[in-house]
KEDRENGU-950136 format. One line per field, with one value per atom (N, C-alpha, C): x, y, z; atom name; chain; residue number from 1; residue in one letter. Coordinates in pm, whole numbers, padded with zeros to 5 digits, always signed. Layout:
N
xx = (X:...)
yy = (Y:...)
zz = (Z:...)
atom = (CA:...)
chain = (A:...)
n = (NUM:...)
res = (a:...)
! end
This chain:
151
xx = (-02890:-02970:-03111:-03165:-03302:-03400:-03525:-03626:-03648:-03635:-03649:-03535:-03412:-03297:-03311:-03360:-03378:-03482:-03586:-03690:-03635:-03542:-03483:-03387:-03315:-03216:-03275:-03303:-03364:-03268:-03139:-03042:-03023:-02985:-02958:-03087:-03077:-03192:-03207:-03320:-03342:-03238:-03202:-03102:-02964:-02929:-02801:-02797:-02908:-02914:-02901:-02966:-02957:-02814:-02744:-02604:-02517:-02542:-02464:-02492:-02616:-02649:-02581:-02579:-02509:-02362:-02301:-02158:-02134:-02221:-02206:-02214:-02307:-02319:-02193:-02141:-02021:-01903:-01886:-01776:-01789:-01908:-01933:-01905:-01953:-01935:-01789:-01713:-01571:-01494:-01529:-01459:-01479:-01587:-01615:-01540:-01491:-01422:-01281:-01229:-01101:-00981:-00973:-00855:-00872:-00758:-00761:-00831:-00805:-00868:-01019:-01061:-01205:-01269:-01202:-01255:-01267:-01164:-01165:-01276:-01291:-01395:-01534:-01556:-01687:-01713:-01609:-01625:-01668:-01606:-01646:-01789:-01823:-01959:-02061:-02026:-02114:-02138:-02031:-02043:-02132:-02108:-02188:-02335:-02363:-02501:-02565:-02490:-02542:-02575:-02488:-02514:-02640:-02656:-02773:-02904:-02901:-03020:-03063:-02975:-03004:-03109:-03173:-03268:-03192:-03263:-03202:-03090:-03115:-03012:-02890:-02911:-02799:-02724:-02798:-02736:-02648:-02698:-02622:-02493:-02502:-02382:-02285:-02336:-02250:-02180:-02251:-02189:-02075:-02096:-01991:-01873:-01899:-01791:-01713:-01782:-01716:-01621:-01667:-01583:-01463:-01485:-01376:-01272:-01316:-01222:-01139:-01203:-01131:-01028:-01062:-00971:-00861:-00895:-00803:-00719:-00772:-00702:-00715:-00654:-00669:-00613:-00531:-00478:-00585:-00694:-00801:-00895:-00934:-01023:-01163:-01265:-01403:-01442:-01522:-01578:-01693:-01784:-01893:-01844:-01892:-01857:-01983:-02039:-02167:-02274:-02269:-02367:-02347:-02233:-02205:-02089:-02095:-01979:-01860:-01748:-01628:-01508:-01394:-01272:-01157:-01083:-00985:-00846:-00747:-00609:-00593:-00478:-00454:-00450:-00435:-00438:-00582:-00679:-00819:-00868:-00785:-00825:-00907:-01025:-01114:-01051:-01047:-00997:-01114:-01212:-01327:-01452:-01567:-01695:-01801:-01906:-02021:-02140:-02199:-02318:-02436:-02529:-02646:-02734:-02803:-02895:-03007:-03050:-03160:-03126:-03004:-02965:-02996:-02963:-02986:-03091:-03171:-03278:-03224:-03113:-03047:-03088:-03058:-03091:-02999:-02880:-02783:-02698:-02639:-02544:-02411:-02323:-02194:-02081:-01973:-01847:-01761:-01728:-01652:-01513:-01420:-01284:-01251:-01185:-01147:-01014:-00969:-00840:-00724:-00750:-00646:-00614:-00706:-00684:-00580:-00487:-00379:-00420:-00524:-00577:-00540:-00456:-00420:-00377:-00428:-00396:-00400:-00291:-00286:-00367:-00418:-00490:-00636:-00686:-00827:-00844:-00919:-00946:-01076:-01140:-01267:-01243:-01333:-01326:-01453:-01549:-01674:-01727:-01788:-01838:-01982:-02070:-02210:-02218:-02303:-02320:-02468:-02502:-02638:-02637:-02516:-02501:-02351:-02318:-02178:-02163:-02115:-02091:-01947:-01909:-01768:-01672:-01713:-01628:-01614:-01722:-01718:-01629:-01640:-01555:-01408:-01372:-01233:-01188:-01275:-01240:-01223:-01312:-01303:-01173:-01141:-01019:-00896:-00892:-00780:-00772:-00888:-00890:-00840:-00885:-00843:-00692:-00637:-00493:-00416:-00464:-00402:-00422:-00542:-00577:-00489:-00455:-00373:-00224:-00189:-00049:+00031)
yy = (+09029:+08918:+08938:+08836:+08843:+08834:+08870:+08864:+08720:+08623:+08482:+08440:+08485:+08453:+08520:+08644:+08719:+08651:+08597:+08529:+08403:+08334:+08213:+08246:+08358:+08395:+08500:+08459:+08550:+08591:+08567:+08605:+08494:+08533:+08436:+08376:+08251:+08186:+08242:+08216:+08260:+08198:+08072:+08004:+08069:+08107:+08173:+08311:+08385:+08517:+08502:+08401:+08376:+08343:+08264:+08230:+08356:+08445:+08569:+08658:+08663:+08740:+08680:+08547:+08480:+08521:+08522:+08556:+08700:+08791:+08931:+08942:+08870:+08871:+08812:+08704:+08640:+08736:+08806:+08900:+09014:+09066:+09174:+09131:+09013:+08962:+08937:+08884:+08856:+08984:+09090:+09217:+09278:+09241:+09298:+09231:+09110:+09038:+09092:+09085:+09148:+09054:+08954:+08869:+08748:+08691:+08572:+08456:+08439:+08331:+08351:+08477:+08507:+08478:+08518:+08492:+08342:+08265:+08120:+08053:+08091:+08030:+08062:+08186:+08224:+08157:+08144:+08079:+07934:+07865:+07726:+07720:+07811:+07814:+07841:+07929:+07960:+07834:+07756:+07632:+07532:+07514:+07419:+07460:+07589:+07636:+07616:+07641:+07623:+07475:+07387:+07243:+07205:+07258:+07226:+07269:+07370:+07419:+07330:+07241:+07160:+07054:+07009:+06898:+06771:+06673:+06553:+06490:+06447:+06373:+06461:+06587:+06678:+06705:+06725:+06755:+06639:+06518:+06401:+06390:+06409:+06402:+06515:+06635:+06750:+06732:+06677:+06651:+06551:+06446:+06344:+06404:+06481:+06543:+06639:+06718:+06810:+06733:+06621:+06539:+06481:+06435:+06377:+06484:+06603:+06711:+06745:+06761:+06796:+06689:+06562:+06453:+06432:+06444:+06411:+06528:+06648:+06767:+06879:+06860:+06960:+07098:+07106:+07236:+07322:+07259:+07335:+07392:+07516:+07584:+07593:+07558:+07570:+07716:+07743:+07877:+07866:+07960:+07963:+08026:+07973:+08024:+08016:+08130:+08137:+08058:+08063:+07995:+07846:+07795:+07652:+07626:+07516:+07479:+07454:+07516:+07497:+07493:+07460:+07441:+07506:+07592:+07677:+07662:+07702:+07706:+07822:+07830:+07940:+08075:+08072:+08196:+08232:+08151:+08180:+08126:+08050:+07994:+07867:+07862:+07747:+07628:+07513:+07389:+07298:+07287:+07203:+07260:+07213:+07263:+07156:+07170:+07081:+07162:+07119:+07185:+07092:+07135:+07050:+07040:+06930:+06911:+07015:+07043:+07137:+07278:+07321:+07460:+07499:+07412:+07443:+07350:+07289:+07199:+07093:+07032:+06930:+06791:+06697:+06557:+06498:+06553:+06500:+06613:+06589:+06683:+06666:+06763:+06760:+06793:+06717:+06753:+06805:+06933:+06995:+07037:+07040:+07083:+07200:+07300:+07417:+07390:+07488:+07475:+07478:+07510:+07508:+07365:+07272:+07132:+07071:+07001:+06941:+06800:+06794:+06667:+06639:+06724:+06711:+06569:+06518:+06384:+06383:+06429:+06437:+06556:+06549:+06662:+06674:+06576:+06582:+06503:+06562:+06492:+06545:+06468:+06514:+06623:+06719:+06827:+06833:+06746:+06742:+06600:+06566:+06431:+06435:+06365:+06355:+06265:+06305:+06228:+06202:+06078:+06045:+05993:+05955:+05899:+05900:+05919:+05912:+05788:+05682:+05555:+05553:+05453:+05442:+05435:+05368:+05360:+05497:+05572:+05707:+05796:+05783:+05860:+05833:+05707:+05672:+05737:+05736:+05800:+05950:+06012:+06156:+06187:+06108:+06130:+06123:+06024:+06011:+06131:+06176:+06292:+06417:+06433:+06550:+06551:+06435:+06427:+06465:+06419:+06457:+06605:+06654:+06793:+06894:+06864:+06959:+06931:+06825:+06796:+06736)
zz = (+02551:+02597:+02544:+02482:+02430:+02546:+02519:+02627:+02672:+02581:+02620:+02712:+02678:+02763:+02899:+02899:+03023:+03112:+03053:+03130:+03196:+03128:+03184:+03297:+03288:+03388:+03481:+03603:+03698:+03808:+03791:+03893:+03994:+04114:+04219:+04273:+04316:+04379:+04520:+04582:+04720:+04812:+04788:+04871:+04854:+04731:+04708:+04773:+04764:+04830:+04980:+05037:+05182:+05221:+05141:+05170:+05167:+05072:+05065:+05186:+05231:+05351:+05473:+05481:+05591:+05591:+05474:+05463:+05508:+05472:+05513:+05666:+05728:+05874:+05939:+05881:+05936:+05932:+05821:+05807:+05906:+05921:+06016:+06159:+06197:+06333:+06364:+06269:+06290:+06317:+06251:+06269:+06406:+06475:+06607:+06720:+06698:+06806:+06822:+06944:+06970:+06963:+07047:+07050:+06958:+06920:+06834:+06904:+07033:+07109:+07115:+07135:+07139:+07004:+06897:+06762:+06735:+06775:+06752:+06831:+06956:+07041:+06987:+06947:+06893:+06759:+06677:+06547:+06565:+06660:+06685:+06737:+06827:+06881:+06769:+06677:+06563:+06479:+06456:+06377:+06449:+06579:+06657:+06656:+06671:+06668:+06531:+06424:+06288:+06265:+06312:+06298:+06374:+06494:+06577:+06511:+06425:+06356:+06239:+06194:+06076:+06105:+05997:+06009:+06046:+06098:+06156:+06076:+05953:+05879:+05851:+05811:+05787:+05917:+06026:+06155:+06201:+06189:+06231:+06150:+06019:+05935:+05970:+05987:+06019:+06153:+06252:+06382:+06369:+06291:+06272:+06196:+06093:+06017:+06106:+06187:+06280:+06371:+06426:+06514:+06439:+06316:+06237:+06204:+06167:+06135:+06258:+06372:+06494:+06531:+06510:+06546:+06441:+06313:+06205:+06155:+06170:+06119:+06222:+06341:+06448:+06412:+06308:+06265:+06198:+06155:+06089:+06195:+06175:+06270:+06212:+06293:+06246:+06229:+06127:+06106:+06009:+06015:+05918:+05789:+05679:+05547:+05462:+05428:+05357:+05431:+05564:+05646:+05659:+05611:+05617:+05713:+05788:+05869:+05776:+05810:+05729:+05821:+05763:+05841:+05764:+05835:+05769:+05830:+05753:+05800:+05898:+05961:+06055:+05983:+05851:+05772:+05731:+05775:+05745:+05613:+05543:+05412:+05432:+05373:+05384:+05313:+05381:+05322:+05286:+05377:+05348:+05413:+05367:+05419:+05405:+05487:+05480:+05431:+05322:+05268:+05290:+05373:+05400:+05276:+05265:+05153:+05160:+05281:+05303:+05254:+05276:+05246:+05101:+05008:+04867:+04805:+04892:+04847:+04751:+04791:+04710:+04754:+04671:+04698:+04805:+04821:+04916:+04973:+05088:+05148:+05076:+05094:+05026:+05123:+05115:+05179:+05067:+05073:+04965:+05012:+04917:+04944:+04852:+04904:+04824:+04754:+04679:+04612:+04711:+04837:+04941:+04984:+04960:+04997:+04904:+04961:+04883:+04839:+04757:+04709:+04564:+04506:+04366:+04333:+04221:+04176:+04024:+03963:+03817:+03768:+03645:+03588:+03631:+03711:+03754:+03883:+03979:+04105:+04163:+04249:+04308:+04412:+04414:+04513:+04596:+04566:+04641:+04646:+04759:+04778:+04827:+04758:+04798:+04921:+05016:+05139:+05164:+05187:+05230:+05372:+05419:+05553:+05586:+05714:+05756:+05844:+05781:+05848:+05899:+05978:+06020:+05900:+05794:+05674:+05609:+05603:+05545:+05633:+05764:+05855:+05827:+05803:+05772:+05642:+05541:+05413:+05430:+05508:+05533:+05607:+05709:+05785:+05694:+05605:+05512:+05418:+05367:+05278:+05352:+05476:+05555:+05578:+05611:+05635:+05509:+05393:+05266:+05238:+05266:+05233:+05306:+05429:+05506:+05494:+05427:+05397:+05506)
atom = (N:CA:C:N:CA:C:N:CA:C:N:CA:C:N:CA:C:N:CA:C:N:CA:C:N:CA:C:N:CA:C:N:CA:C:N:CA:C:N:CA:C:N:CA:C:N:CA:C:N:CA:C:N:CA:C:N:CA:C:N:CA:C:N:CA:C:N:CA:C:N:CA:C:N:CA:C:N:CA:C:N:CA:C:N:CA:C:N:CA:C:N:CA:C:N:CA:C:N:CA:C:N:CA:C:N:CA:C:N:CA:C:N:CA:C:N:CA:C:N:CA:C:N:CA:C:N:CA:C:N:CA:C:N:CA:C:N:CA:C:N:CA:C:N:CA:C:N:CA:C:N:CA:C:N:CA:C:N:CA:C:N:CA:C:N:CA:C:N:CA:C:N:CA:C:N:CA:C:N:CA:C:N:CA:C:N:CA:C:N:CA:C:N:CA:C:N:CA:C:N:CA:C:N:CA:C:N:CA:C:N:CA:C:N:CA:C:N:CA:C:N:CA:C:N:CA:C:N:CA:C:N:CA:C:N:CA:C:N:CA:C:N:CA:C:N:CA:C:N:CA:C:N:CA:C:N:CA:C:N:CA:C:N:CA:C:N:CA:C:N:CA:C:N:CA:C:N:CA:C:N:CA:C:N:CA:C:N:CA:C:N:CA:C:N:CA:C:N:CA:C:N:CA:C:N:CA:C:N:CA:C:N:CA:C:N:CA:C:N:CA:C:N:CA:C:N:CA:C:N:CA:C:N:CA:C:N:CA:C:N:CA:C:N:CA:C:N:CA:C:N:CA:C:N:CA:C:N:CA:C:N:CA:C:N:CA:C:N:CA:C:N:CA:C:N:CA:C:N:CA:C:N:CA:C:N:CA:C:N:CA:C:N:CA:C:N:CA:C:N:CA:C:N:CA:C:N:CA:C:N:CA:C:N:CA:C:N:CA:C:N:CA:C:N:CA:C:N:CA:C:N:CA:C:N:CA:C:N:CA:C:N:CA:C:N:CA:C:N:CA:C:N:CA:C:N:CA:C:N:CA:C:N:CA:C:N:CA:C:N:CA:C:N:CA:C:N:CA:C:N:CA:C:N:CA:C:N:CA:C:N:CA:C:N:CA:C:N:CA:C:N:CA:C:N:CA:C:N:CA:C:N:CA:C:N:CA:C:N:CA:C:N:CA:C:N:CA:C)
chain = (A:A:A:A:A:A:A:A:A:A:A:A:A:A:A:A:A:A:A:A:A:A:A:A:A:A:A:A:A:A:A:A:A:A:A:A:A:A:A:A:A:A:A:A:A:A:A:A:A:A:A:A:A:A:A:A:A:A:A:A:A:A:A:A:A:A:A:A:A:A:A:A:A:A:A:A:A:A:A:A:A:A:A:A:A:A:A:A:A:A:A:A:A:A:A:A:A:A:A:A:A:A:A:A:A:A:A:A:A:A:A:A:A:A:A:A:A:A:A:A:A:A:A:A:A:A:A:A:A:A:A:A:A:A:A:A:A:A:A:A:A:A:A:A:A:A:A:A:A:A:A:A:A:A:A:A:A:A:A:A:A:A:A:A:A:A:A:A:A:A:A:A:A:A:A:A:A:A:A:A:A:A:A:A:A:A:A:A:A:A:A:A:A:A:A:A:A:A:A:A:A:A:A:A:A:A:A:A:A:A:A:A:A:A:A:A:A:A:A:A:A:A:A:A:A:A:A:A:A:A:A:A:A:A:A:A:A:A:A:A:A:A:A:A:A:A:A:A:A:A:A:A:A:A:A:A:A:A:A:A:A:A:A:A:A:A:A:A:A:A:A:A:A:A:A:A:A:A:A:A:A:A:A:A:A:A:A:A:A:A:A:A:A:A:A:A:A:A:A:A:A:A:A:A:A:A:A:A:A:A:A:A:A:A:A:A:A:A:A:A:A:A:A:A:A:A:A:A:A:A:A:A:A:A:A:A:A:A:A:A:A:A:A:A:A:A:A:A:A:A:A:A:A:A:A:A:A:A:A:A:A:A:A:A:A:A:A:A:A:A:A:A:A:A:A:A:A:A:A:A:A:A:A:A:A:A:A:A:A:A:A:A:A:A:A:A:A:A:A:A:A:A:A:A:A:A:A:A:A:A:A:A:A:A:A:A:A:A:A:A:A:A:A:A:A:A:A:A:A:A:A:A:A:A:A:A:A:A:A:A:A:A:A:A:A:A:A:A:A:A:A:A:A)
n = (1:1:1:2:2:2:3:3:3:4:4:4:5:5:5:6:6:6:7:7:7:8:8:8:9:9:9:10:10:10:11:11:11:12:12:12:13:13:13:14:14:14:15:15:15:16:16:16:17:17:17:18:18:18:19:19:19:20:20:20:21:21:21:22:22:22:23:23:23:24:24:24:25:25:25:26:26:26:27:27:27:28:28:28:29:29:29:30:30:30:31:31:31:32:32:32:33:33:33:34:34:34:35:35:35:36:36:36:37:37:37:38:38:38:39:39:39:40:40:40:41:41:41:42:42:42:43:43:43:44:44:44:45:45:45:46:46:46:47:47:47:48:48:48:49:49:49:50:50:50:51:51:51:52:52:52:53:53:53:54:54:54:55:55:55:56:56:56:57:57:57:58:58:58:59:59:59:60:60:60:61:61:61:62:62:62:63:63:63:64:64:64:65:65:65:66:66:66:67:67:67:68:68:68:69:69:69:70:70:70:71:71:71:72:72:72:73:73:73:74:74:74:75:75:75:76:76:76:77:77:77:78:78:78:79:79:79:80:80:80:81:81:81:82:82:82:83:83:83:84:84:84:85:85:85:86:86:86:87:87:87:88:88:88:89:89:89:90:90:90:91:91:91:92:92:92:93:93:93:94:94:94:95:95:95:96:96:96:97:97:97:98:98:98:99:99:99:100:100:100:101:101:101:102:102:102:103:103:103:104:104:104:105:105:105:106:106:106:107:107:107:108:108:108:109:109:109:110:110:110:111:111:111:112:112:112:113:113:113:114:114:114:115:115:115:116:116:116:117:117:117:118:118:118:119:119:119:120:120:120:121:121:121:122:122:122:123:123:123:124:124:124:125:125:125:126:126:126:127:127:127:128:128:128:129:129:129:130:130:130:131:131:131:132:132:132:133:133:133:134:134:134:135:135:135:136:136:136:137:137:137:138:138:138:139:139:139:140:140:140:141:141:141:142:142:142:143:143:143:144:144:144:145:145:145:146:146:146:147:147:147:148:148:148:149:149:149:150:150:150:151:151:151)
res = (x:x:x:x:x:x:x:x:x:x:x:x:x:x:x:x:x:x:x:x:x:x:x:x:x:x:x:x:x:x:x:x:x:x:x:x:x:x:x:x:x:x:x:x:x:x:x:x:x:x:x:x:x:x:x:x:x:x:x:x:x:x:x:x:x:x:x:x:x:x:x:x:x:x:x:x:x:x:x:x:x:x:x:x:x:x:x:x:x:x:x:x:x:x:x:x:x:x:x:x:x:x:x:x:x:x:x:x:x:x:x:x:x:x:x:x:x:x:x:x:x:x:x:x:x:x:x:x:x:x:x:x:x:x:x:x:x:x:x:x:x:x:x:x:x:x:x:x:x:x:x:x:x:x:x:x:x:x:x:x:x:x:x:x:x:x:x:x:x:x:x:x:x:x:x:x:x:x:x:x:x:x:x:x:x:x:x:x:x:x:x:x:x:x:x:x:x:x:x:x:x:x:x:x:x:x:x:x:x:x:x:x:x:x:x:x:x:x:x:x:x:x:x:x:x:x:x:x:x:x:x:x:x:x:x:x:x:x:x:x:x:x:x:x:x:x:x:x:x:x:x:x:x:x:x:x:x:x:x:x:x:x:x:x:x:x:x:x:x:x:x:x:x:x:x:x:x:x:x:x:x:x:x:x:x:x:x:x:x:x:x:x:x:x:x:x:x:x:x:x:x:x:x:x:x:x:x:x:x:x:x:x:x:x:x:x:x:x:x:x:x:x:x:x:x:x:x:x:x:x:x:x:x:x:x:x:x:x:x:x:x:x:x:x:x:x:x:x:x:x:x:x:x:x:x:x:x:x:x:x:x:x:x:x:x:x:x:x:x:x:x:x:x:x:x:x:x:x:x:x:x:x:x:x:x:x:x:x:x:x:x:x:x:x:x:x:x:x:x:x:x:x:x:x:x:x:x:x:x:x:x:x:x:x:x:x:x:x:x:x:x:x:x:x:x:x:x:x:x:x:x:x:x:x:x:x:x:x:x:x:x:x:x:x:x:x:x:x:x:x:x:x:x)
! end
């Protein structure tokens, strides 16, 4: 790597480092819990608390998405993933997540789907959706995507 290339590449951003630290804390905290029910209850509480910490527009969207996931895909369990509210299978595999605009200083929030989501549609399909607002129509689209994602 030349010195010019090295100057351009400074490693992870502060936001990325913070997300990695969040993930390390999440992993450590999960290991300390004893029963599955205790882990599930605390994981949901962690997600609700993380949502409550968000700025107004992100918080409102995250609250609506949380409600839609619980209603449309009750098999998915809430849990934090890199400091983001996410929803996982009973095997702990993340299916979808909400990334606030604030977290990575982005123009919009994102509803993302992992490779565990069964959204395949030919050789190319969307795995992330930009969100500026969660309207009733958006909630319907999210609900439909979730139902497809969990099969």
